[in-house]
C-alpha positions as CSV (number, residue, x, y, z in Angstrom):
1,Q,-2.6,-32.7,30.5
2,V,0.7,-31.3,29.6
3,Q,3.4,-31.6,32.4
4,L,7.2,-30.9,32.6
5,V,8.6,-32.1,35.8
6,E,12.0,-31.2,37.0
7,S,14.4,-33.0,39.4
8,G,17.9,-33.1,40.2
9,G,18.2,-29.8,42.2
10,G,19.7,-29.5,45.7
11,L,22.5,-27.9,47.7
12,V,26.1,-28.1,46.5
13,Q,29.2,-26.5,47.3
14,A,30.9,-23.8,45.1
15,G,33.0,-25.8,42.4
16,G,30.6,-28.8,42.5
17,S,28.3,-30.1,39.9
18,L,24.7,-31.0,39.5
19,R,22.8,-32.5,36.6
20,L,19.0,-31.3,36.5
21,S,16.5,-33.3,34.6
22,C,13.1,-32.6,33.0
23,R,10.7,-35.2,31.9
24,A,7.6,-34.4,29.7
25,S,4.4,-36.2,29.9
26,G,0.9,-35.7,28.7
27,R,1.7,-35.4,25.1
28,T,4.5,-36.0,22.6
29,F,7.4,-33.5,23.1
30,S,10.0,-35.2,21.0
31,S,9.5,-32.6,18.4
32,Y,9.5,-29.6,20.9
33,V,12.5,-27.2,21.6
34,K,13.4,-27.5,25.0
35,G,15.4,-25.6,27.5
36,W,16.1,-24.1,30.9
37,F,15.5,-20.7,32.7
38,R,16.4,-19.7,36.1
39,Q,15.2,-17.0,38.7
40,A,17.2,-16.0,41.6
41,P,15.7,-14.4,44.6
42,G,14.6,-10.6,43.7
43,K,15.7,-11.0,40.2
44,E,13.9,-11.7,36.9
45,R,13.7,-15.0,35.2
46,E,16.6,-15.4,32.7
47,F,17.3,-17.8,29.9
48,V,20.0,-20.4,30.4
49,A,20.1,-22.8,27.6
50,A,17.9,-24.2,24.7
51,I,18.1,-27.2,22.4
52,S,16.3,-28.1,19.4
53,W,14.4,-31.4,18.8
54,S,17.2,-32.9,16.8
55,S,20.1,-31.6,19.1
56,A,21.3,-30.0,15.9
57,N,20.7,-26.4,17.4
58,I,21.9,-25.5,21.0
59,Y,21.9,-22.0,22.6
60,Y,23.6,-20.9,25.7
61,A,23.4,-17.7,27.5
62,D,26.8,-16.1,28.4
63,L,26.2,-17.3,32.1
64,A,26.2,-20.9,30.9
65,K,28.9,-21.0,28.4
66,G,31.9,-23.0,29.3
67,R,30.2,-24.4,32.4
68,F,26.7,-25.8,31.6
69,T,25.6,-28.6,28.9
70,I,22.2,-29.0,27.7
71,S,21.4,-32.5,26.1
72,R,18.1,-34.4,25.5
73,D,17.1,-38.0,25.2
74,N,13.9,-38.0,23.0
75,T,13.3,-41.9,23.7
76,K,12.8,-40.6,27.3
77,N,11.1,-37.2,26.7
78,T,13.8,-35.7,28.8
79,V,16.1,-32.9,28.7
80,Y,19.0,-32.4,30.9
81,L,21.3,-29.6,32.1
82,Q,24.6,-30.6,33.5
83,M,26.1,-27.7,35.6
84,N,29.8,-27.8,36.5
85,S,32.0,-25.2,38.3
86,L,28.9,-23.9,40.1
87,K,29.2,-20.5,41.9
88,P,27.1,-19.1,44.7
89,E,25.6,-16.7,42.0
90,D,24.1,-19.9,40.2
91,T,21.6,-20.3,43.1
92,A,18.2,-19.9,41.8
93,V,14.9,-21.9,40.9
94,Y,15.7,-23.6,37.6
95,Y,12.8,-24.1,35.3
96,C,12.2,-26.6,32.5
97,A,10.6,-25.2,29.4
98,A,9.3,-26.4,25.9
99,D,7.8,-24.9,22.9
100,P,6.8,-26.3,19.3
101,R,8.3,-23.3,17.5
102,A,12.0,-22.6,16.6
103,V,14.0,-20.5,19.0
104,V,13.8,-16.9,18.6
105,T,15.4,-14.2,20.6
106,P,14.0,-13.6,23.3
107,W,12.7,-17.2,23.6
108,A,9.2,-17.4,25.1
109,P,8.1,-20.8,25.5
110,D,4.5,-21.9,26.0
111,Y,5.0,-24.8,28.5
112,W,6.7,-24.6,31.9
113,G,7.9,-26.8,34.8
114,Q,7.3,-26.1,38.3
115,G,10.9,-25.3,39.1
116,T,13.7,-27.0,41.0
117,Q,15.8,-25.3,43.6
118,V,19.5,-25.1,43.2
119,T,21.6,-23.7,46.0
120,V,25.3,-23.2,45.8
121,S,27.1,-22.6,49.1
122,S,30.5,-20.7,49.1
């Protein structure tokens, strides 16, 4: 059974940092594109970042550029999202996602985690 499990969410003050992790299990994900989406209360889910299997191709939404960094460790089947300079508007449930196909816009991955809550207080 395919599983993506996120961790690292929590409560942080504005200007602080968090690092989210997403570990894949159940099959080999090392060759998959992996990434992150988020969904704030009352809003649609939005793309945050994605990274190709070799880390050669990295994609960021405008909301993430300059503040968030995506990375991956294929030996651990894990993708990370380092979030710095967090703002209250970054408050959302953050979802890990994976897909075997190359990223196209809009990215519509097949595999999803359950999400981890990030709350940024002002």
